[in-house]
N, C-alpha and C positions, 0 to 999 in steps of 0.2 A: 867755434867753427864747425855749426851742429845739422846734419845735413841726411836726408831720410836716403837709403839705401835705393829705392827709386828714382829717388834723382840722377845717381852715379849710372843706373840701367838708361834712363833717360838720355841724358848727357853724352855716353859715348853710342849709343845710337843714331844723335842728332849731328854729331861736333865731325866737321872733315877730319881725314887722317892724319893731315900734317898738325891740326889744332892737336887731334886724341895725342900726338908721341910725348906735344910742346906742353901740353894744360895737366895731361894727369901723370906721366911721368916727370915732369920738371917742377909740379905743382902740388898736386894728390898726394905721390905718397910720401911728400916732405911736409905736408902744410899740418895744421891742425886737424884737418881731414879725416887725415891717418889716425888718427889717437882714438878715435869713434869707433868702438866695439864693433857695432854695428856695420861699418865701414870694411871695416878688417874683414869681416865674415864673408861680406859680398866680394871683396878683393880674390879670397880664396875660389870662392865657390865659384867665380868668373871664371879664375886658371884651370877649373877641374880639378883641385885640388878637395877632393868630397873629402875623404878620410879625417882629411886635419881641420875641415871647415865644421865639422860637426865635434871633432874633438875640440874645438877650438870655441864652438858654441856651450858645450857639455862643460866646458869652465869659465866660462869669464860671462856668460850671461844665460836668461831663463824663459821660459816660454808665455811667461805669465807680463813681462817686463819690457820686451819689445814688441816693435809696430811689424804687423800683419807681411810687410817685405823681407824684413828679416828673417821670420818664418818662415816662408816661402822658401829663405834659401836651404834654408833646415828641410826643408819636406824636402828636396829636392837632391839633398847630399843625402838623404837616407836612401831617398828611390836610387840614386842612381850606383849606389854600393849595395844595391839587393837588402837594405835590410828591413823587410818588411813590413814587419811586423811595426820595429821604431816609426817606419813611411805610415801608417796606417792612424796610425796613433796620431799624431802631425801633422794630416792632413784630416783626420777630424775635427779635430782646436784649431785648424787656419780656418778650413769652412766655415764651423760658427762662428768666429770669430767676423770674418768677410759677410757674412750673410747680418751678422746685428748690424754691421756699420750702416745700414741702407743708403751707400752712395747713391747719389746719383745717378743715373746711366743713360743720360735721354740722349746723350754725344758719347759716340764710342770712341775707344781711345783717344781723349781729349789732348789736344797742344799743353795744354798746363800739365802740373808737378804730380797732379792727383787721380792717379787710375780707377776706371769704375767698376760694380761689383763683379761686371761681364770680365774685364781685360783682368782683373786678379782671380778668378775661379777657374779662366781657362787651360793654363798651365798645370795647376794642381788635380783636377780633372783629365786631364790628360795622360800624367803621370798614373793615378789611380786605373785606365784602361789601360794604358801599358802593361798594369803587375797585373792585371786580369786575363792578357795575353800571356806572362809569363808562369802565374802560379795554373796554369792551364783552363780555368777559367774565360773562356772565348764568351760566353754571355754576360758575366759582369764586363768584358771587356765593350761589344757592343752596347750596351748600355748607356756605361760615360760617353760611348763615341755617340748617343744620339743624343745625350746631353748636351754634349757640348754643340752640337749641330744646330742645335733646337737656341741655343743663348746665339750661334753667333750667325745665323743663315740671312738672319734679315739685317743685318747691319752693316753699314755703307764700306763700302772695300777702302780695306786699305792695307800694306805689307804684310801689319804686324794678325789681323785679320785675319789674310788669306794663312799667314803662316801654319796659322792654328789650324783651320780651315782642314789644310793638306794635310795636320798631324789626325785626326779626322777622322779622313776618310780611309788614312793610311791603316791606323787600328781596325776602324769596321770593314774595311776589306779583306785585311789578315782575318780577323776573325772569324769573319761570312764565308773565306774558306777555307777555313780551320775548319769548319762545319759543314765542310762541302757544299757550300751555297753556293756554286760558281756563277751564276746570274746575277745574285745580289752581291757579290763581289765583283766580278766588272762593272758591274752600276756604280759602284765609288769609285772604279780607275776613272769612268766619262767624264761624273762629276768632279774628279781631280782635275782632268783635261781642261774642262771647262774654267777654271778656274786663274789656269796660266794666262794672262795679258798678255800685248803681242810683245812692249817692252819690258823687263823685267829685272829685279835685280838676279847676282847672281846666286846670290843662295836662296833665295826663292826659287831661281832654276833645280837648286841643286837639293831644296824640299820636299820639291816637286816628283824631281825624279826620283829621288830616295823611297818614296813615299812607292811610287809607281813599280820599283823592281822591287821590290819588298811582296806588295800585292802579288806580283809574275812568281814570285818564287812560291809564296802560299799555294797560288793556284797549278805549280806546277808544268807551267809554260818558260820551261827554259831555254829553250834557242830565242826565242824573242827575252829575257832576261839580259842573257851574255850580248846579242847584240850591242842590244841598248845599256850597256856597264860600255861595251869599247867605244861604240861610239861617242858614250862620255868623256870617255875620259882621252878621249884623243883631243878634242875641240878643249877640252878644262883639264889645263895643266895641275891644278894645286887647288885650288877653290873645294871641289869635292873633297879633299880628307881634311879641311879646314870646316866644312860647313856646320858638324858638333857644336863648334867651339860659336863658327860664328852669328849662328844665328841667334844664341841669348852674349855673345861675347866677340865683337868688333875690335876691340882691345886684344883678345890673347889671338883672334885672326891675323891682324896688322902684324904684333910683334913676331908671331910666327914665320908673316913673309918674309919680314927685314932681316931676321936672322938667320935665315939659311934658307934657302934656293933651292927649291927641286923638290919632286914626292919623298925620294928617301929622308929628305929632310925635316918635311916637315911630320911626317912619321914618327918623328924623334921627340917632337914638341910633347909638352902633356897636351893628355885628352888627344890628339890626332889619330894615336892608333885604335882608341876604341871605337874610331868607326872606321879605319884602312881594313881592319882585320875582318873583321864581318863583311865588308865591302869583300876581300877578295877571298874571303870561305864564298860569298856567294856566284862570284868568277869560277870560280874552283867547281861545286858544286855544279854547275853548270854545263861544262865543259865533261863532267863525268856523265851526266845524263843526258848529253848528246852526243853520247861514243866519239866525243876524240878527247882517248888514253893517254898523247900524248901530252896535250893541255895540260890533262888534268893532272898525272903524273906531277909534270915542272910543279903546278900551281900548289899542288899540297904540299909537296917536299917544301918548296919555299917558306909557306904558310907555316911546317911544324917544325924548322927553325927556329921562328922567333919564340922567342923567350918569355914576352908577353903572353901569347896564347892560352897556356895555362890559367890565366890570370880568368878569361873569359870561358867557366868550367867544360859547357855543355860544348861551344864549337870547339875547341880539345880536345873531346872524347867523339863527337862527330866526324871531326878530320882525321882523327885515329882510324875509324871505323872504315871512311869512306877509303882513304889509302888499303885499310885490308882488303876493300872490294877492288880497285883496281888491279890487289895484286890476283885477286883471284882471275880475274879476266888475263892478266900476261901469265897468267899458267904454273903460279909459283906460290901452294896452298903452305908452304914451311913460314911465308914471307906473310901473307893472312892472317895465320895463327901468331905471331910475333906481333902484330899493328892490333888485331884484337883483342888481343892479351895487355897490351897496355892501354887499349881502351875502356875493357871492363877495371881494369887497376883506379883508374882514373877516375867510373865514373863511383867506385866503394870509396874511394880519396873524397868524394865531396855529400858534404854531411843532406844537403836538403835534389829533393829531385827536380826542383824548378828548372826552367827554360829562361834564364838571364836573355841570352842573344833573340829570343824570335822575335822581342820588337827590333830590332837589328836586321833580322835577316827574312824573316815572315818564314821560319824551319822550325819543326820541332823535329826534335831528335824521340823514336824509341827506344827505351834502355833494355828493354827486354830485347828488341830483334836483337841486339850486339851478343848477347849468350846465346840464342835459339842458334845463329848461321854459326856464333863457336862452339857449341857440342856437334851441330848438325857435321864439322868438315873432321873434328876431332877424334868422331867416330867415325867417320870415313878412311881417315886414315889409318886406324887401327890404337887411337888410344883412349880405349872403352873406359877405361879407369878415370883418366883424365876429363873426359867426356865429363861422367858419372859429379866427377868434383865443380867441376863449372856447373853444372846444373846445378847443385845445393845452391852455390853462390848465387843462383840465378833465383831461387827461391827466397835469399837469404836480404837481399837489394829489396825482390816486390814487398817484402815484409815493410821493412827499413821506409819503402818509398809510402807505404801505405798512413802507415804510421804518422811517419813527417809532415803529412796535411790535415792529419788529426789531431787536438789538443795536443802541445808539446810535451812533453814530460818531464816537469820539472821538479820540484821534492819529492812527486809519486804518493804512494800511500804511508796513509800514517804510521805505519808499522818497520817501514823501510828505516835503518840505523839514521842515526846521526852522517856518519861516515859517510854513504853511499847519498844523503841528501848532499853535501857538502860536492860530492863526485859528480853528484846532476847538472850542479847549480856550475862548476867550473866547465864542463862536459858544453853545457849553451853557453859560455861565453865564446870556448874556442870555436865551435859552433859558427856562430857568430860571428867569429873574424875572417875563419876560413872561406867564407862565403859572401864577404867583403868584394868589392871589385875596388883593389888599390893597386894603381899601379906603379907606385916606389917602393910597392914592395918588391924584393928579392926575391932570385927563384931561394936563395936556402933557408931567408926567413919562412917562406911559404910552405916548404920541405919538414924545416924548425917546425912548423902547428901543427901538419899532417901526422908527424911522428909524434905529438906530445899526443895528440887524438890519439891514437894506435896504443897509446902508454896505457893512457886514461881508461879507455875502452879493454884493455885485459886488467885492468886491479880491477873493475869496476866487473869485471867475469867471473875475479875470485868470489867477488862480498857476493852478488845478486846475477847469475849469471845466464837464467829465465828476461830478465832486464837488458844484462847488456847483449842478449843477441839479440834482440828487440832494436835495440840501437846500431848496429852495422857491424858487430864484432868478424871474424870470419870462420868461418860453416866448421866443422867437424870433419877429418879426411875421411877415407876409404880403411883404411888402416884404424883411427880412432874408432869409427861408427862401430868396428867389426870387432874391436876389442870389449866393447861394451854388449854386443850380441849375447845372448844366454845359448845354448846350443841348442835349445828345443823351441827357437824361433828363428823365422825370414823375414826379413824386410823386403818387402817390393814398392820399389821405386819408380815411376812413373812421370816424364817429361815428356810435354810438346814442345819439339822444335819445328813443326810448321803445319796449317791448317790440316787434320786429318789425320797426321803423322806424328808415331808415339816412339819414343823409346823407352823400354820396361829394363832397368836394373832388378837383378835378384840377389841380397847380400846376405850369405849365413857367416858362421863366425869364420870357418872355413872356406868358404867360399865366394866366389863374386863372378855372377854372369848375366850378359845383356845382348839383347834383341831388337833389332830396329821394323818396326811395327807398320807401315806409310801404307799411305793411302785407302784407312779407315773408315773416313767419314763417320767418326762417332755421333753427331748430333743428332740426328735428325733419332737416331734407334732411343737414346736416352732417355730425347721428348716424347719419343712413342711411349716405351716401359713407362713413363713417371705418367702419362697420361693413362694407361690399360692400368696401373693400379688405380685408381681411381674408380673404374667403372664399375658397377653391378655385377656382373657376368667375370668371376673373378680368378679364369681360367686365359685369357686373351693377352697377360702377362708374357705366361710358360715360352712361346716359341722366339718373343721378342730376347727374353734374357739366355734362352740358351744361345742365342743369334751371339748377341755382346759376349755371351760365356767364351764361344769358338773363336771368339779373333783378336778377345785382350787376356785370358786365362790359359785357352788350349797351348798358345806356343810355350808357357813358363812353367805350364803346371808341375812336368817330369822334374826342373829345378826345385820347387817346393817340396820339401821332405819335412816339414815337422807340421807338427799340429796347430799352433799359435804362429802366425802371419799377421804382421804390421803392413800394411797398405800406404803409401804417401801419393795424392792424388794429382793429379794435375791439369788445367783445360776445364773441359769437357769434362772428365771421370770427376770433379767436384760436386758433380750432381745427380753421380750415377749408386745407384741402391747397389754395393757389390754383396750384400748378403743374397739378394736372391739371384744370383746369375746361379742354374744350372746347366750342370752337365746333361750329356746325352739319357744317362738312368736317372733321370730327373733329381738325382741329390744335389740341395743347396748347396752354396760353400758357407752358408752358415750353420748347416748342417756338418762338413765336412772339416772347416776350420774355427778354431777361435780365434773372429779378427779381432780389429781394431783400427781405426782409420786414424793418419797424424800429418802436418801440415806440410811438414819437412822432416828428413832426417836431421838436421838443427837437432828438432828438438828433443830428442833423447838425450841428449846432454844432460837437462834439468829434469826431466820427465824418461827417468831410465827404462828403458826396454826389457821386457822378463816379469817387472815388473807389474802385476796388475791389481793392487790397494786390495784391502782387505774384503770379507766376505760380510757382508752384513745386510742389511732387509732391506724388501723394496716394498713399495705401495706402488700394482700398476693397473693403469685399464686401457680399454680396449674394450670395442664391438659392442659400442655404449649403442641401447635403448632410446629410443628417440619417437616422439606423438606423428603416429600415423599423417595428419595432417600435411607435416614438414617435406611427407616426399623423399626422402632425405637419401641416396643409395648407403649398402652398408659400406664398413671398409673392410676389401677386401685381405685377409692376413691380417690383420689387426687378433682376431680373439688367436690363431696359431702363437701369434708376439707373445700373449700376455701365459700364455699356457706352455710354449714349449721350454722354456726357460726358467722350469721352474724345479727346485731341489724334495719343497713338499709342498704336501698338499693344499691347494688352493683353500684359504679362511673363509674367502666368503665373496658369496659375488652381489655386486648391487644392480 
């Protein structure tokens, strides 16, 4: 007896509960149907055991031989585990096969066993839209949502159609809100409300309710979100915790209800926690943002006691961060430091910067904001060296995030050793495992994976530190950096901890100095200086250069006692040409110091400070003569930049 997995899905949706229990449990699981590997795959997915489902497929099935229903199950498993690369490949193959079938879609969601092309496409396009939110690509999320709306908008109203329309409006509303388009996001809320019929099922009510509160969170309408959650929970004691399962899985929802009655009981069941925890986070965040500290404190303390929260890694560190914010409001800075240190440890343990929970909460977190708050607080309580260390960790995580969003580093350059290539392959496998959402993985197993990753990075750092540093090794400590500094070199590190506010750290072999530079508002001055350097009048830049010198360099000038200076800029200073800054005597920094710039002090581990490279020949071009008809202005300082550094007479003018 062999049935398509779509038969089981349809059977579960349309069969009364009492028949479900007797027919499914008493018949299917012990009949010949259970021997069908595709049915086995479907049962695993329906019970939210996504990791096992993917492993089962990879061991027993292949994409070319299964029907599209089973392939859809595989794509769902990959998506729910947040294995984005695998999901992208799977969904590409799935949509290609569905479109090639040219199914008759005259009637949407027909009553027979054969789904239409639109019915088959809607789920996978929805997961693609949700993935767009989670990887930080709101335009992509919006594009897929619009495709779904175009597919389904004019179709006859059915529960399935309304469910997928609710999902599309939810993603589109969140995507619009995250891009700052409040009016457009509110339009999706109104369209969502228009879908709700007078009489509808609890599962559809849950879907509409969830979509509305997530858009509300993205819009930062926290008071309305909190009221909506609390009112809904007073009326619906159990359905909301089952909705992730029930809208695709009535059987699992029924089993959950019968096995344990009560909210806490349902949360223990497979998959329900993945709905409950984001919902609890939304209420806790709403309490905090509406200044109800007692509610927020109680909610976050309970949430952080849940051992499954670290699986939802972005919710975990955001909860730790919010708990630290509460400690600040409680005037307990030492507690806030502890919470925020745990938050950055959680972020650094996560190999990818994606926001897997934004599709369940409408909330994205700024990882760098946690560093900025902690750096400022550490400085305020007098822990200046510790603030410097956290600033370097912030730069390291920013680099890791940037690389994680680009092409993954697998085997790498051809000249890397086979040992390094093997370690990179193993690291990719560990990163894949640690980023999966698997509720059956114990805390000890998660800790083992993180420990293995740390050990692997340490081994990589011994073989190729420049590579390992970009993959997430911990930055060098202040004493280690000072050990590497030559006596004739000073390291000046700037770090922006708030808009217009910087900390400056001056590091030498035997000294460490720091200063707070608040309220600088540097962006206009830097932009004006850069523009002045492009104008025909070569003197307009000088007063701007002096002004910036007095703001940035004068406060630390007496601490810089060497001729060689390495600067680590941050924030708007990344666009500042330090070399042209001038003191009151019109002495440029390029004339006062032997300057160089680095992205972080951590770079010194594989680009040692003090080593300036061998002298060689330089071919330099500057102040070019151009046809008069082009009417292009001269380039100020271009000639000086060529002539000044020469040690031998210019051999030839072109």
